[in-house]
N, C-alpha and C positions, 0 to 999 in steps of 0.2 A: 589177417590169418591164409591171405594168399602170397606165394613167393612167383613172380615174372622173370623167369631166371633169363630173358634175355629181350632189352628193348635199347631203342636206338634213341637218346630224349636230347642228343648231342644234332642230331639231325634239324635239318632246315624249317622242314616241316613244323615245327615245336618252336620256331625264332617267336610269333608273335604272341602264344602264353606258355612256354616251359616253366615258367615259375609258378602259376597259377595251380597250374594242371599238376605237377607234381605235389605241389604242397597238400592237396585235394586227395592226393591216393590214399595215405590212411586212418583218409575219411569213408572210403569205399572196398575198405579189408582188404589191403596193399600192404602186406607188411614189409617183404622185401622186395629190390630189384638190382639186377646184375645189367650194366645198361657196356656191352660190349664197342672197341674201335674198330675201324675200319682198314686206319693206317694210321700214321705218328700221330699225323692233329688231329683226330681225333679221337685219338687213345686219350690224347690230354686232356679234351676237352671231354671223355667221360671221367677222364678223374679227379679233375675242378668241377664238373655237378658234385661225385661219389661226397667230395669233402665237403660240400656244402648242407647233405639230408643224410641222417644218420643210416634211414634204410636203404640207400643206394649204394653199392658198390660198380667198379671200374674193370673189365678186360680191355687188355690191350693186344694190337698187332696188326697185320696186312692180313684183308681181305683178299681174295684171289681175284677179282675185278679190280683192285685196283697197287697188283701187287708191282706194277712197273710200271717205269725202270726202278729194278734192284740191285747193284754194286755188291751184293754178299755182304751187309754188315747191316745186324740185325740189336749196334749197341745203343740205339735210340727205346729200342721197343723192352732191349733187358733193361736197362734202367728203369723205365715207367715200370716194369713187370714189379720193381722191386720194394715199390712206394705203398705204405702200408693198405690205402683202399681196394689194390690191384687183386684179384683172385681169382683169376684165369690167363692165360693167352687165348688171344679171340676175340676177333673173328675171323678165324682163316680157315683154310681148305681146298674145294676146288670146284670151278666151277666151271661145264662147259654147254654151256646154252647159249649164251652167246657166241656170235663169230668175231666179236671186237673186243671179245677180253684179251689176256697175256695168251702168249701160246702156253699151250699145255703141257712141256717139257718146262716150262719155268714156274708156271705155275705148283707143277708138283716140286722143283726145288724151293721153291720160297714155304712150302706145308714142310719138309722135312725138315728145313733150316729153322722154325720155330716150332715142331718138335720136338728137335733134339735143344731144343732152351726151353720147353716146356720141361724136358727132363734133366735140366742141367738146376733149372733154380727148382723142382718139384712142387712146380702149378699145373693143375688141369687142364684142357684147353676143348673149347668150344669151336666145333667142326659144322664147318658153308661147303654141303655135299649138293651140287647139282647138276643133273647128267653125266656121274664122272663114279659110279657108287662100284665101282671093280678098281677102279686105281686107289679110291679114298681108303678102301679096304687094304689093298696092297703095302700101302704109306703106315694104315695104325699097323696090321700085324709086323714090322719093321722098329716099333718101338712097346713092346710089351710090356714096359717100364712105366708107360704114359695111362693117364687114366683120362678120361676125356664124354664128352656126348653131341651126340649127331642130333644139331638144332635144327627145327622146322622139318622133321624128319619126312622121306620121300620114299622113300625104299619099299622094301617088300617086307613081308612079316621074317622071310627066312634071312633078309640079311638083318632083323632087330635081332634075328634070337642068336645070329653069329656074332653079331657084337656083345647082344649082353652076357653071353659065355664070354665074352674077352674081360670083361667085367664092366663093358659103357655104359654111359645113360644116353636113353632117347628123352626128347625130346619132343611134343606136339602142338603146334598149333593150332589157331581159328579155323583151318584145314580137317579138323575132325567136324567139325559143325557143317561143311558142305553135300551139298546131293550128292557130287560125286566123290565120293570122298574115303571109296573103299577099303584102296590101298592104306589108308590111314589108322582106318575102324580097325583092319584085319591085323596090321602091326600094333597098335596098342591094345589087341587082347593076347597077343604074341608071347610081349614081353613080363617079366617079372614085375611087380607096383612098386617094389624096392626100387626098382630101377628106372620108372619114368619120371619126369620132371615139366611143366607145363610153365606157355611163355607167348607172350604176344605176338611181339618177331615187329610192333611198334616199330614207326606209322605205318606198317605194311599190313597183311594178314588179316584185316578184321571179321570176326566170328560173325555169323547169322545171330542176331540179326540185325546187325549194324555193315554186316559185308559191303564195301563200295567206299565207307567212311575211310575218316583216317584215323587211325588203332594209338588206343594207348590202355593202360593196365589197369584203367577200371572196368574193362569191357573180360580182364580177366576168368572173370565167373561164368559167360557162359562156353569157353572152355572146357573149364573145370566140370561143370555141368555135363556135359557131353561126354568128358572122360567116367565120371561117374556111374552114368545110365551104360556105359560099352562096358565095363566091369562089373557093372552091376553090386554095387554100396551106395552108401550117402553120400552129398556132397560135403558135407561136414567131413566125412573120415577119409573122400579125395583132396582136397582139402590140407588135411593137417597129414597126409601123407606124402602129396607134391611138396608142401613145404620140409620137412623134415630134409625128404630125400634134395632136395638143395640144398640147404642148409650142410648138409652131410658132405655132398658132392663138391661146395665151395669151402669147405672149412671156414663158417660162420659163425659166431658163437650163439 
């Protein structure tokens, strides 16, 4: 009944038990998972996994941390994006947090190019935005025909409302369960419920009560429970709504 809209099962943290863990997810009430790529190699790995598990889908793209060197060609991503199990372009966006990341102008160029690719192919996008809120919004506004989600949302409630008015989705992680999660909680209250999705961002961002451990989709229940409390609805209703939102966003039957 739960939809983990963002989990990186191609990551090396899962090399020792990936198949065993994925095989158990249906028993943990996880119905669907989207695995985004971070570069062509991880995008291919995401697609390979999606071909082996009927509940798993892939997104393909260049993450801002991985976008250099960039020669201006997205032919490899374009080819992967047209595979039957690809449901989005992602994970794309901007990350100004780490000084060693590619130059900001290059990140913006790669982001814009991938937004244009999504527009060309009619696919939604999964956006990573860390310490780059104004620039990320500026790029989004230049592509009014592209649908998207800001995953692991870290912006303000005002930004969340602006994205919602543009028709975008907001996705929340285990951060909702943290003691210092005031901004995330305010954003979760500000967005219409039909524009909210939930995710683990596995293997990262594990929620309370397993914070600090390797994350996986079986922990999505803790995020759903906290969102339900914030919105004043039942766990079952929150799970149903976020599942339906994710299926509609990614065009999954």
